[in-house]
C-alpha positions as CSV (number, residue, x, y, z in Angstrom):
1,M,-9.0,37.3,-53.8
2,F,-7.5,36.4,-57.1
3,S,-4.2,35.4,-55.4
4,L,-6.1,33.2,-53.0
5,F,-7.8,31.5,-55.9
6,L,-4.5,31.1,-57.7
7,S,-2.9,29.5,-54.6
8,V,-5.8,27.1,-54.2
9,K,-5.4,26.1,-57.8
10,M,-1.7,25.6,-57.3
11,I,-2.3,23.5,-54.1
12,L,-4.8,21.3,-56.0
13,K,-2.3,20.9,-58.8
14,I,0.4,19.8,-56.4
15,L,-2.0,17.4,-54.6
16,K,-2.9,15.8,-57.9
17,S,0.7,15.5,-58.9
18,R,1.9,11.9,-59.3
19,Y,5.1,12.7,-57.4
20,F,3.2,14.0,-54.4
21,L,0.9,11.0,-54.6
22,S,3.9,8.6,-54.8
23,V,5.5,10.2,-51.8
24,V,2.3,10.0,-49.8
25,A,1.8,6.4,-50.8
26,L,5.4,5.6,-49.8
27,V,5.0,7.3,-46.4
28,L,1.8,5.5,-45.7
29,W,3.3,2.2,-46.7
30,L,6.3,2.7,-44.4
31,L,4.2,3.9,-41.5
32,F,1.5,1.2,-41.5
33,F,2.0,-1.7,-43.9
34,D,5.7,-2.5,-44.0
35,K,7.2,-5.3,-42.0
36,N,9.2,-2.8,-39.9
37,D,6.4,-0.2,-39.5
38,V,6.4,2.4,-36.7
39,F,4.3,0.4,-34.3
40,T,6.6,-2.7,-34.6
41,Q,9.6,-0.5,-34.0
42,M,8.0,1.0,-30.9
43,E,7.3,-2.5,-29.5
44,L,10.8,-3.6,-30.2
45,I,12.2,-0.5,-28.4
46,K,10.0,-1.3,-25.3
47,K,11.1,-4.9,-25.4
48,C,14.8,-3.9,-25.6
49,D,14.4,-1.6,-22.6
50,K,12.7,-4.4,-20.6
51,L,15.5,-6.8,-21.5
52,K,18.1,-4.2,-20.4
53,N,16.4,-3.9,-17.0
54,E,16.3,-7.7,-16.7
55,K,20.0,-7.9,-17.5
56,Q,20.8,-5.4,-14.7
57,Y,18.6,-7.4,-12.3
58,Y,20.5,-10.7,-13.1
59,I,23.9,-9.0,-12.9
60,D,22.9,-7.8,-9.4
61,E,21.7,-11.3,-8.5
62,I,24.9,-12.9,-9.7
63,A,26.9,-10.5,-7.6
64,A,24.8,-11.2,-4.5
65,N,25.1,-15.0,-5.1
66,N,28.8,-14.7,-5.5
67,A,29.1,-12.8,-2.2
68,N,27.0,-15.5,-0.5
69,L,29.1,-18.3,-2.0
70,Y,32.3,-16.6,-0.8
71,D,30.8,-16.2,2.6
72,L,29.8,-19.9,2.7
73,K,33.2,-21.1,1.6
74,N,35.1,-19.0,4.1
75,N,32.8,-18.9,7.2
76,K,31.9,-22.1,9.1
77,K,29.2,-20.4,11.1
78,S,27.4,-19.1,8.0
79,L,27.7,-22.5,6.4
80,E,26.1,-24.2,9.4
81,T,23.3,-21.6,9.5
82,F,22.7,-22.0,5.8
83,S,22.5,-25.7,6.0
84,R,20.3,-25.7,9.0
85,E,17.8,-23.2,7.5
86,K,17.8,-24.3,3.9
87,Y,18.2,-28.0,4.1
88,L,16.9,-28.7,7.6
89,M,20.2,-30.4,8.6
90,K,20.8,-31.1,12.3
91,R,23.4,-32.3,14.7
92,E,23.4,-35.6,16.5
93,N,20.8,-35.8,19.3
94,E,18.9,-32.8,18.0
95,D,15.3,-32.5,17.0
96,V,14.2,-30.1,14.2
97,Y,10.8,-28.4,14.4
98,V,9.6,-26.6,11.3
99,F,6.9,-23.9,11.7
100,V,5.0,-23.3,8.5
101,T,3.2,-19.9,8.4
102,K,0.4,-19.2,5.9
């Protein structure tokens, strides 16, 4: 029982120590009040991951567009199909009907 009382006394002495209080204050400051606190860092990490995913999406889109561009430059049939579908171009003596679905 005496040793328990002694250890409680020692723990209270440590808790009242200015060094311990300084460390606790510093940790609290860094965790919650600093400009670069933990929560801000977590948001920045999420934003970075999102931007990496968007970067991969745009890289894939650029590759697909380059493939389509190569196909349009080298294949007359695909160029004609693209111009008819996208820009509603037509040949002489043709009528174009556009069906709009909702």
